[in-house]
ZAPA-752147 format. One record per residue: z, y, x of N, C-alpha, C in turn. Coordinates in steps of 0.1 Angstrom, whole numbers, plus 5000, padded with zeros to 4 digits. Each point is the difference from the previous one (the first is absolute). Layout:
N
ZYXZYXZYX ...
END
This chain:
66
506350185099499749974987500849884996 500650014988500849894995499149904992 500449884999499349904992500050054985 501150054996500050044986499150114996 499950105010499050114997498649955001 499749915009498649955001499749934988 500849904995499849934989499950074987 500750114999499850094988498650075000 499650045012498750055002498949904996 500249885004499149894998500049974984 501150004994500149984986499150104992 500250135004499250104994498649985003 499649965011498549985004499549894992 500749894999499549884992500050034984 500850094996500250024986498750084995 499350085008498950074996500350124992 501350045000500450114991499850145006 499750005013499850135007498850005009 499450115002499050025011501050015012 499849925011500949995010500050135009 499050084998499950135007500850114992 500449974988500850094992501549975002 500550065012501249975005501250044990 499950104992501050034990500149904990 498949954995500149894990500449875006 499649975012500449885008501550005001 500650125004501450005002500849984987 499550064989500649994987500049854996 498949945001500049864996500949915008 500050035014500949925009501450014995 500550124994501350014995500349894989 499049984992500249894990500349875007 499649985012500349875007501250025008 500750114999501350015006500050065014 498950065004500050065014499550145000 500750095007499650145002499150015012 498750024999499150015011499850155003 500050045013499750135003498550015003 499550125001498550025004499949935013 500950025009499949945013499949855000 500849944991500049854999498649954995 499450084990498849954995498950015010 499950125008499050005010500249905011 501349985004500349905009499549864996 500249964988499549884995498549995000 499350114995498650005000499449995015 500650065009499549995014500349885007 501149934995500449885008500149884990 499249994990500149914989499849855005 499149985009499849865005501249965008 500650095007501249955008501249974991 500250084990501049974990499849884991 498749984997499749894992500349875007 499649995013500349895007501549985003 500750105001501450005002500949964988 499650064988500849984988499449914989 498749965001499449924990499749865005 500649965010499849875005500349894991 500850024990500449894991498849964991 500149884995498949954992499950094987 501250034995500050084987499150125001 500150085010499250125000498649995004 499749885005498549995004499349944989 500549964989499349954988499450124993 498849994996499450104991500349984986 500350114993500349984986498950064991 
END
């Protein structure tokens, strides 16, 4: 999983624009953030979210709640 793909997924999640189990909508919204997510990418992130969050969101910017 790339950092860019994970962060696009996270932007969709934080935006509240999609039910995260609606993979088709999630993927369409991720495109607006510049990333093409596959179904496999989405399920991988869902299953390994904590691991990727620790790896890619360690910076102070991503840990702040908006």
